[in-house]
Kinemage of the C-alpha trace (Angstrom):
@kinemage 1
@onewidth
@group {chain A} dominant
@subgroup {mainchain}
@vectorlist {calphas} color= white
{ca unk a 1} P 29.557 -39.520 -39.424
{ca unk a 2} L 32.040 -42.369 -38.512
{ca unk a 3} L 34.501 -43.067 -41.222
{ca unk a 4} L 34.533 -46.368 -42.868
{ca unk a 5} L 31.179 -47.747 -41.489
{ca unk a 6} L 29.018 -46.994 -44.527
{ca unk a 7} L 29.075 -49.155 -47.868
{ca unk a 8} L 30.935 -47.560 -50.723
{ca unk a 9} L 27.980 -46.925 -52.660
{ca unk a 10} L 26.148 -44.782 -49.904
{ca unk a 11} L 25.353 -41.367 -51.426
{ca unk a 12} L 22.433 -38.713 -51.197
{ca unk a 13} L 19.416 -39.851 -53.250
{ca unk a 14} L 15.963 -38.111 -54.009
{ca unk a 15} L 12.979 -40.154 -52.939
{ca unk a 16} L 10.060 -39.157 -54.721
{ca unk a 17} L 6.395 -40.091 -53.280
{ca unk a 18} L 4.157 -40.905 -56.045
{ca unk a 19} L 1.086 -40.462 -53.847
{ca unk a 20} L 1.582 -37.064 -52.671
{ca unk a 21} L 4.195 -35.742 -55.120
{ca unk a 22} L 6.627 -34.762 -52.101
{ca unk a 23} L 10.432 -35.119 -52.648
{ca unk a 24} L 12.994 -36.056 -50.001
{ca unk a 25} L 16.947 -35.759 -50.151
{ca unk a 26} L 18.098 -38.657 -47.891
{ca unk a 27} L 21.455 -40.694 -47.758
{ca unk a 28} L 20.929 -44.203 -49.055
{ca unk a 29} L 22.427 -47.123 -50.634
{ca unk a 30} L 19.390 -48.057 -53.041
{ca unk a 31} L 20.145 -48.481 -56.625
{ca unk a 32} L 18.833 -45.788 -59.075
{ca unk a 33} L 18.999 -45.377 -62.594
{ca unk a 34} L 17.603 -42.023 -63.210
{ca unk a 35} L 18.839 -38.556 -62.032
{ca unk a 36} L 17.311 -35.407 -61.478
{ca unk a 37} L 18.214 -31.813 -60.293
{ca unk a 38} L 17.427 -30.947 -56.646
{ca unk a 39} L 16.620 -27.382 -55.551
{ca unk a 40} L 20.486 -26.808 -55.001
{ca unk a 41} L 21.012 -27.346 -58.677
{ca unk a 42} L 23.140 -30.516 -58.338
{ca unk a 43} L 21.848 -33.725 -60.084
{ca unk a 44} L 20.870 -36.582 -57.610
{ca unk a 45} L 19.872 -40.007 -58.369
{ca unk a 46} L 16.057 -40.578 -57.912
{ca unk a 47} L 13.886 -43.450 -56.996
{ca unk a 48} L 10.135 -43.378 -56.748
{ca unk a 49} L 8.218 -44.721 -53.837
{ca unk a 50} L 4.615 -45.325 -53.305
{ca unk a 51} L 4.306 -44.663 -49.468
{ca unk a 52} L 6.442 -42.159 -47.598
{ca unk a 53} L 5.898 -40.118 -44.300
{ca unk a 54} L 4.069 -37.448 -46.565
{ca unk a 55} L 1.288 -39.902 -47.545
{ca unk a 56} L 1.049 -42.694 -44.990
{ca unk a 57} L -2.135 -42.406 -42.741
{ca unk a 58} L -0.176 -42.667 -39.465
{ca unk a 59} L 1.934 -39.402 -40.371
{ca unk a 60} L -0.790 -37.574 -42.191
{ca unk a 61} L -3.377 -38.156 -39.522
{ca unk a 62} L -5.967 -39.051 -42.222
{ca unk a 63} L -7.478 -42.316 -41.400
{ca unk a 64} L -8.957 -44.493 -43.945
{ca unk a 65} L -12.012 -46.035 -42.486
{ca unk a 66} L -12.874 -49.552 -43.672
{ca unk a 67} L -16.490 -51.231 -43.725
{ca unk a 68} L -16.242 -53.313 -40.798
{ca unk a 69} L -20.000 -53.574 -40.051
{ca unk a 70} L -20.585 -56.007 -42.811
{ca unk a 71} L -17.746 -58.198 -41.736
{ca unk a 72} L -18.769 -58.289 -38.125
{ca unk a 73} L -22.470 -59.327 -39.217
{ca unk a 74} L -21.308 -62.096 -41.426
{ca unk a 75} L -19.273 -63.310 -38.489
{ca unk a 76} L -22.042 -63.115 -36.106
{ca unk a 77} L -24.222 -64.998 -38.579
{ca unk a 78} L -21.737 -67.875 -39.220
{ca unk a 79} L -21.028 -68.084 -35.384
{ca unk a 80} L -24.924 -68.441 -34.718
{ca unk a 81} L -25.076 -71.099 -37.282
{ca unk a 82} L -22.264 -73.097 -35.868
{ca unk a 83} L -23.920 -73.064 -32.271
{ca unk a 84} L -27.063 -74.008 -33.607
{ca unk a 85} L -25.469 -77.066 -35.201
{ca unk a 86} L -23.706 -78.180 -32.224
{ca unk a 87} L -26.903 -77.849 -30.378
{ca unk a 88} L -28.621 -80.226 -32.593
{ca unk a 89} L -26.011 -82.878 -32.480
């Protein structure tokens, strides 16, 4: 690392993914109030995140399919009503 380019509070932090339970040891400036031991036996600040690369669908390859058929049908119904109104006028 280059010297004197990082903020003074730059340190190693544990990020715990609440969704998958995975933990990552990463350099960060994030504020953390709790500390926990890592596998090397040292104490590090820990912060909890809801989504990380261990749980995000883009990285895991597990897509969440949303029900769009109902949305498309409702849109088509609204569009047909709108065109019928313009033809009457």
